[in-house]
C-alpha positions as MATLAB code, in Angstrom:
seq = 'MSLKENFLWGGAISANQVEGGWDLDGKGISVADVKKYKPNLDVEDYAGQHQINSKMIKEAVEATSSRFYPKRRGIDFYHKYEEDIALLAEMGFTTLRLSIAWTRIFPTGEEKEANQAGIEFYLNIFKELDKYNIEPIVTFSHYEMPLDLVLKYNGWADRRLIDLFMKFAKTCFEYFGDYVKYWLTFNEIDSVSRHPFITAGIVKDRSEKGEYQNDIYNALHHQYLAAALAAKKCRKMVDNCKIGSMLTKLTTYPHTCNPKDVELAFKSNLENVAHADIQIFGEYPKLYKKILDEKGINLRVQEDDENILKNNTVDFLSFSYYMSRTVSAAKDKKKIAGNTMTGVKNPYLSSTDWGWQIDPIGLKISLLELYDRYEIPLMIVENGMGAKDIVEENGQIHDDYRIDYLREHLKEMKKAVEMGVELIGYTSWAPIDSISASTSQMSKRYGFIYVDQDDAGKGTLKRLKKDSFYWYKKIIASNGERLDE';
ca = [
     101.764  110.415   75.521;
      98.864  108.027   74.863;
      99.085  104.309   74.689;
     100.145  103.061   71.285;
      97.517  102.163   68.721;
      98.623   98.477   68.783;
      98.563   98.265   72.576;
      97.602   94.775   73.688;
      94.492   94.745   75.892;
      93.244   91.558   77.443;
      93.497   89.229   80.396;
      95.487   86.132   81.696;
      94.578   82.677   82.769;
      96.506   79.527   83.500;
      95.766   75.906   82.326;
      95.696   74.477   85.892;
      93.120   77.049   87.167;
      90.686   76.944   84.334;
      90.891   73.955   82.134;
      89.670   70.997   84.307;
      89.607   67.726   82.432;
      92.504   66.604   84.473;
      92.210   62.898   83.535;
      90.796   63.249   79.880;
      92.455   62.487   76.636;
      95.727   61.227   77.960;
      96.624   64.103   80.232;
      98.989   63.165   83.088;
      98.766   64.309   86.632;
     100.504   67.605   87.481;
     101.691   69.332   90.675;
      98.493   71.450   90.533;
      96.374   68.314   90.544;
      97.598   67.333   94.011;
      97.096   70.861   95.571;
      94.492   70.457   98.294;
      91.832   72.860   99.177;
      91.910   73.500  102.893;
      88.567   75.106  103.981;
      89.536   75.437  107.642;
      92.868   77.119  106.955;
      93.056   80.971  107.429;
      93.278   82.574  104.071;
      96.128   84.687  105.315;
      98.259   81.647  106.298;
     100.561   81.823  103.361;
     102.928   79.119  104.535;
      99.997   76.720  105.227;
      98.479   77.150  101.725;
     101.711   75.957  100.113;
     102.725   73.225  102.522;
     103.130   69.896  100.923;
     105.128   66.652  101.567;
     105.396   63.183  100.189;
     102.616   61.789  102.369;
     100.185   64.481  101.094;
     101.201   63.735   97.518;
     100.622   60.003   97.998;
      97.186   60.770   99.527;
      96.340   63.029   96.496;
      97.477   60.515   93.936;
      95.210   57.977   95.549;
      92.228   60.228   95.465;
      90.269   59.712   92.173;
      87.882   62.700   92.490;
      88.259   66.446   92.326;
      86.298   67.069   95.575;
      89.287   68.352   97.648;
      91.467   69.069   94.559;
      89.592   71.996   92.769;
      92.304   72.509   90.015;
      91.361   69.078   88.685;
      87.991   70.519   87.655;
      88.810   74.251   87.103;
      85.888   75.898   85.385;
      85.768   73.349   82.698;
      87.439   75.639   80.077;
      88.471   72.309   78.454;
      84.909   71.963   77.160;
      83.777   75.638   77.309;
      86.785   77.403   75.636;
      84.727   78.464   72.603;
      82.009   80.159   74.658;
      84.666   81.806   76.973;
      86.774   83.126   74.056;
      83.640   84.511   72.462;
      82.892   86.444   75.653;
      86.447   87.874   75.753;
      86.128   88.840   72.127;
      82.929   90.587   72.915;
      84.793   92.720   75.507;
      87.172   93.607   72.605;
      90.182   91.614   73.777;
      93.232   91.936   71.490;
      95.272   89.468   73.487;
      94.928   86.676   75.825;
      97.700   85.290   78.027;
      97.366   81.486   78.700;
      99.536   78.567   79.560;
      99.992   75.141   77.999;
      99.674   72.198   80.486;
     102.979   70.253   79.971;
     101.027   67.168   81.026;
      98.679   67.427   78.132;
     101.564   67.243   75.707;
     103.888   64.915   77.604;
     101.887   63.288   80.461;
     104.866   62.190   82.541;
     107.373   64.590   80.893;
     109.483   61.763   79.509;
     107.430   60.223   76.620;
     109.236   60.151   73.275;
     106.212   61.233   71.286;
     103.820   64.058   72.085;
     100.173   63.281   72.985;
      98.191   64.285   69.928;
      94.964   64.923   71.815;
      96.675   67.552   73.754;
      98.203   69.050   70.666;
      94.770   69.230   69.055;
      93.172   70.894   72.072;
      95.613   73.696   71.976;
      95.425   74.053   68.222;
      91.723   74.423   68.459;
      92.134   77.117   71.111;
      94.690   79.066   68.930;
      92.434   78.791   65.865;
      89.520   80.124   67.926;
      91.642   83.072   69.161;
      92.717   83.737   65.564;
      89.155   83.821   64.502;
      88.627   86.824   66.716;
      92.029   88.390   66.067;
      93.086   87.794   69.591;
      96.947   87.674   70.053;
      97.960   84.659   72.309;
     100.681   85.163   74.864;
     101.842   81.700   75.814;
     103.403   80.608   79.139;
     105.165   77.270   79.090;
     105.373   76.659   82.941;
     102.579   78.141   85.063;
     102.616   75.934   88.219;
     101.567   72.726   86.300;
     104.627   70.643   85.711;
     104.284   66.828   85.578;
     104.136   65.143   88.942;
     106.247   62.225   87.695;
     109.255   64.446   87.440;
     108.710   65.434   91.079;
     108.647   61.757   92.219;
     111.391   60.662   89.989;
     113.839   63.652   90.185;
     112.613   65.923   92.920;
     111.684   68.324   90.205;
     113.960   71.081   88.857;
     116.657   70.348   91.435;
     117.737   67.896   88.874;
     119.551   69.159   85.776;
     118.038   66.560   83.585;
     114.709   68.529   83.553;
     116.355   71.057   81.189;
     116.338   68.614   78.320;
     112.896   67.437   79.063;
     111.536   70.985   79.171;
     113.325   71.734   75.932;
     111.599   68.816   74.215;
     108.307   70.246   75.445;
     109.195   73.779   74.208;
     110.378   72.562   70.857;
     107.201   70.583   70.316;
     105.154   73.761   71.182;
     107.188   75.779   68.699;
     106.720   73.192   66.071;
     103.012   72.839   66.417;
     101.864   76.401   67.617;
     104.567   78.630   66.082;
     102.253   79.714   63.223;
      99.776   81.072   65.742;
     101.923   82.430   68.657;
     104.366   85.336   68.493;
     104.734   86.094   72.206;
     106.175   83.450   74.524;
     106.911   83.333   78.236;
     108.963   80.526   79.728;
     108.388   80.416   83.445;
     105.593   82.203   85.322;
     106.956   84.248   88.141;
     110.232   82.386   87.979;
     111.402   84.054   91.234;
     108.667   82.161   93.177;
     110.706   79.005   93.361;
     112.163   80.317   96.561;
     108.710   81.030   98.024;
     106.746   77.926   96.980;
     109.353   75.409   95.721;
     106.863   72.531   95.044;
     104.150   74.228   92.961;
     106.820   76.158   90.976;
     109.613   73.692   90.650;
     108.445   70.363   91.979;
     110.745   70.375   94.989;
     109.547   68.454   98.074;
     111.590   68.999  101.268;
     111.482   65.524  102.467;
     112.760   64.298   99.124;
     115.915   66.421   99.359;
     119.009   65.120  100.759;
     119.771   66.113  104.439;
     120.846   69.697  104.444;
     120.335   70.087  100.690;
     116.853   71.708  100.561;
     117.999   75.308  100.163;
     120.679   74.226   97.678;
     118.042   72.273   95.717;
     115.871   75.441   95.507;
     118.542   77.776   94.112;
     119.937   75.086   91.803;
     116.382   74.568   90.564;
     116.281   78.351   89.861;
     119.584   77.980   88.003;
     118.344   75.203   85.890;
     115.213   77.193   85.004;
     117.281   80.208   84.008;
     119.230   77.910   81.637;
     116.007   76.278   80.238;
     114.612   79.707   79.596;
     117.724   80.803   77.728;
     117.898   77.716   75.630;
     114.175   77.986   74.849;
     114.826   81.560   73.691;
     117.526   80.329   71.432;
     115.359   77.610   70.019;
     112.312   79.946   69.537;
     114.393   82.268   67.433;
     115.377   79.415   65.166;
     111.927   77.919   64.833;
     109.374   80.681   65.028;
     109.391   83.704   62.674;
     109.123   87.104   64.139;
     108.813   85.743   67.738;
     109.248   87.636   70.884;
     110.304   85.704   74.004;
     110.122   87.248   77.510;
     110.778   86.600   81.149;
     108.068   86.959   83.795;
     108.692   88.409   87.277;
     106.457   88.747   90.364;
     106.995   92.371   91.035;
     107.321   92.489   94.871;
     107.611   96.198   95.441;
     108.741   96.759   98.984;
     108.852   99.937  101.033;
     110.583  100.519  104.435;
     108.032  100.688  107.153;
     109.748  103.681  108.575;
     112.717  105.872  107.887;
     114.814  103.759  110.255;
     117.902  102.962  108.232;
     117.486   99.291  109.278;
     114.012   99.255  107.644;
     115.422  101.046  104.532;
     118.189   98.460  104.367;
     115.705   95.667  104.480;
     113.605   97.113  101.773;
     116.680   97.689   99.606;
     117.728   94.063  100.087;
     114.261   92.758   99.279;
     113.974   94.765   96.143;
     117.440   93.772   95.050;
     116.769   89.988   95.536;
     113.414   90.485   93.570;
     114.865   92.054   90.458;
     117.949   89.791   90.415;
     115.886   87.134   88.618;
     115.114   89.609   85.767;
     118.723   90.776   85.703;
     119.924   87.295   84.954;
     117.558   86.865   82.064;
     118.015   90.409   80.750;
     121.723   91.123   81.279;
     122.708   87.399   80.971;
     124.589   87.027   84.203;
     124.205   86.870   87.913;
     124.490   90.260   89.555;
     127.560   90.695   91.805;
     125.500   91.683   94.892;
     123.088   88.799   94.416;
     125.953   86.299   94.255;
     127.212   87.705   97.447;
     123.723   87.149   99.028;
     123.769   83.496   97.841;
     127.237   83.112   99.358;
     125.933   84.491  102.641;
     123.090   81.933  102.574;
     125.554   79.130  101.976;
     124.209   78.203   98.523;
     126.350   75.989   96.407;
     125.313   76.435   92.770;
     126.215   73.434   90.669;
     127.327   75.589   87.582;
     128.714   73.737   84.525;
     131.281   74.995   82.062;
     129.115   76.442   79.360;
     126.309   77.838   81.730;
     127.620   81.404   81.687;
     127.709   81.491   77.860;
     124.122   80.126   77.583;
     122.803   82.869   79.825;
     124.862   85.599   78.262;
     124.044   84.808   74.576;
     120.203   84.089   74.930;
     118.678   87.091   76.774;
     115.035   88.046   76.475;
     113.266   90.476   74.229;
     110.946   91.986   76.889;
     110.099   91.797   80.556;
     106.581   90.840   81.735;
     105.594   91.001   85.291;
     102.771   90.555   87.778;
     101.749   93.330   90.279;
      99.005   92.986   92.753;
     100.212   94.900   95.817;
     103.171   96.426   97.630;
     104.366   95.697  101.135;
     106.386   97.281  103.882;
     109.218   95.663  105.906;
     110.326   96.444  109.420;
     113.397   95.474  111.515;
     111.253   95.661  114.641;
     110.407   92.320  116.069;
     107.040   93.320  117.446;
     105.457   94.173  114.205;
     102.591   91.914  113.196;
     102.893   90.497  109.719;
      99.931   90.389  107.260;
      99.683   88.085  104.219;
      99.493   88.951  100.626;
     100.259   87.771   97.133;
     103.098   85.350   97.717;
     104.627   87.399  100.484;
     104.140   88.835  103.969;
     104.815   92.142  105.322;
     103.921   94.864  107.895;
     100.602   96.590  107.316;
     100.882   99.877  105.507;
      98.503  102.339  107.328;
      98.138  104.511  104.173;
      96.490  101.742  102.140;
      93.214   99.814  102.112;
      93.076   96.063  101.794;
      91.134   93.401   99.816;
      88.946   90.678  101.484;
      91.979   88.527  101.529;
      94.231   91.124  103.231;
      96.204   92.286  100.049;
      96.952   95.912  100.284;
      95.795   98.094   97.373;
      98.573  100.345   96.016;
      98.026  101.763   92.453;
     100.912  104.179   92.748;
     103.111  101.222   93.469;
     102.397  100.002   89.869;
     103.660  103.341   88.420;
     106.750  103.167   90.729;
     107.293   99.540   89.565;
     107.032  100.454   85.925;
     109.489  103.389   86.245;
     111.873  101.284   88.266;
     111.970   98.442   85.766;
     112.188  100.483   82.696;
     114.929  102.682   84.127;
     116.839   99.588   85.001;
     116.449   97.619   81.760;
     115.301   99.997   78.961;
     113.519   97.119   77.194;
     109.702   96.746   76.512;
     107.590   95.896   79.497;
     104.273   94.056   79.722;
     101.890   93.877   82.718;
     100.563   90.371   82.556;
      98.858   90.077   85.891;
      96.963   92.688   87.927;
      93.683   92.382   89.719;
      91.909   91.811   93.023;
      90.202   88.859   94.471;
      86.788   89.606   95.954;
      83.513   88.070   97.056;
      80.951   88.801   94.357;
      77.186   88.730   95.004;
      74.722   87.711   92.236;
      71.465   89.727   92.541;
      68.048   88.087   91.944;
      67.967   89.610   88.467;
      71.428   87.943   87.693;
      73.384   91.178   87.704;
      76.702   91.473   89.670;
      77.672   94.976   90.810;
      81.449   94.909   91.306;
      82.228   98.579   91.614;
      85.028   97.696   93.986;
      86.820   95.853   91.018;
      86.201   98.728   88.644;
      87.691  101.199   91.183;
      90.717   98.931   91.760;
      91.542   98.561   88.049;
      90.676  102.107   87.118;
      93.136  103.532   89.640;
      95.928  101.102   88.566;
      95.356  101.848   84.824;
      95.605  105.535   85.605;
      98.951  105.054   87.191;
     100.049  102.838   84.381;
      99.239  105.554   81.931;
     101.179  108.149   83.978;
     104.268  105.835   83.600;
     103.812  105.599   79.908;
     103.663  109.441   79.826;
     107.024  109.469   81.505;
     108.329  107.446   78.679;
     107.949  103.788   79.692;
     107.730  101.572   76.638;
     104.644   99.328   77.514;
     103.426   96.610   75.159;
     100.290   95.531   76.872;
      98.075   94.953   79.855;
      96.368   91.623   80.744;
      94.346   91.552   84.010;
      94.178   88.610   86.239;
      91.895   86.933   85.534;
      89.174   87.929   83.051;
      86.988   85.000   84.123;
      86.553   83.607   87.560;
      88.864   80.614   88.195;
      90.336   78.472   90.983;
      92.663   80.534   93.149;
      96.338   79.651   92.779;
      97.116   79.985   96.481;
      93.923   79.119   98.468;
      92.359   76.870   95.742;
      89.071   78.680   96.365;
      86.422   79.558   93.863;
      84.910   82.301   96.042;
      88.076   84.397   95.547;
      86.943   85.900   92.251;
      88.881   88.126   89.896;
      86.793   87.933   86.661;
      84.740   90.269   84.553;
      82.786   87.036   83.882;
      81.181   85.263   86.834;
      81.260   81.366   86.819;
      78.428   79.695   88.848;
      80.467   77.384   90.987;
      81.283   77.400   94.649;
      84.257   76.236   96.650;
      82.859   72.796   96.829;
      82.505   72.520   93.050;
      78.742   72.882   92.983;
      76.961   75.074   90.557;
      75.844   75.201   86.961;
      79.154   76.634   85.515;
      76.982   79.265   83.862;
      78.780   82.391   82.773;
      77.431   85.831   83.771;
      78.694   89.218   82.786;
      79.532   91.547   85.698;
      79.377   95.250   85.580;
      83.099   95.309   85.161;
      82.641   93.473   81.867;
      80.891   96.353   80.359;
      83.348   98.865   81.888;
      86.453   96.992   80.660;
      84.908   96.844   77.155;
      84.654  100.598   77.074;
      88.212  101.029   78.300;
      89.516   98.776   75.546;
      87.444  100.416   72.842;
      88.876  103.773   73.854;
      92.408  102.465   74.154;
      92.344  103.564   77.772;
      91.038  107.051   77.159;
      87.656  106.625   79.038;
      89.014  105.867   82.545;
      87.416  108.884   84.169;
      83.923  108.134   82.947;
];
């Protein structure tokens, strides 16, 4: 079974990692704009990358430059989007996943009227994509919520953010609905429990004493409700729309056949997919509710919440997949870092420059697991590897390691489709080099397109085509049939 003729091929970016222009045309400050680059921090120190408190936020707000806050400058997509979209079109992209910065539309999140300069910016992007017949997939919340909502409400811990988000979503449907068919509400919604500030605007020292964990899980609950209400609104306002959820697929194996390891892996995978369960089945799974009880979580559920979730489920499930991990009950096992999680090193897998273990078969397993569980269309919206690229004297960039990574993952993806998985599309992360979400580095490169900028923000911002650019172009043109060439 080959990929469908209308299979969506492309890449994924986020506003906070590429746009820049953090203080232009009325844009407000977001949580990403206060995320500091820490050059002396070990790239495998996952907790350190996401640590933030009120003092750090105050220091960031008082800083007027982007020197230590790289997401403020991004790669200047704000001014270079036409050039960048033309390059993506040259590769043959049929889709681009991107996000809309909430703070470009409502700078503090509480304005009564939308910022028209922000509206015009995204309209121009959608018109440019339409010119090349590139289908946009739009994410509302991709680690870039208004900072004012953090300072005033401690983020999504406060239920009032549901109405503020709905105003934002409704505005996007109104202005962009003619251009956008596919919508995603929250990027990696499950990540609230792993990095509460960047995903949901929750700061530990702003929570009441003893309420931090409750705030995290209530923020998740509020986002589930907001996602469901956005789905309801989308179906009323946008013709032929498809609205999906987005999960970080954290595929976990037991490190050994020790039943304790197997139990840990089972529990980890159960907690991971629970977030998709809620948005697809429209209710909290019984086992997951038991886990929350064991954690002492007190969800502030209101009378109509269950009906909202049950009656407004999603059309498809999208997910990111970068790596798998193993877990062990043994206390002496050294943990290694990875994409949003730590685990015990798997001796059967190689690793990237940042310690992420490379597991293409894990992608096939993930696709089979998710499709067997949900039987709704799936979409891979993030997959790729961060690497240190070298520009040769002649301007060429030979990134065979990236081609190898993607080739092997796409092969396993196709095997899952051959087994009957209904897959809508594949968008690699990220088609053009951007600021890393976790480490805020520029040197951690994912793209088919090289951007001349270093970790300190120095460079010409010139775009260069890597070897993978030409390789991916062939893959798209053949609808995935030329993987072995």
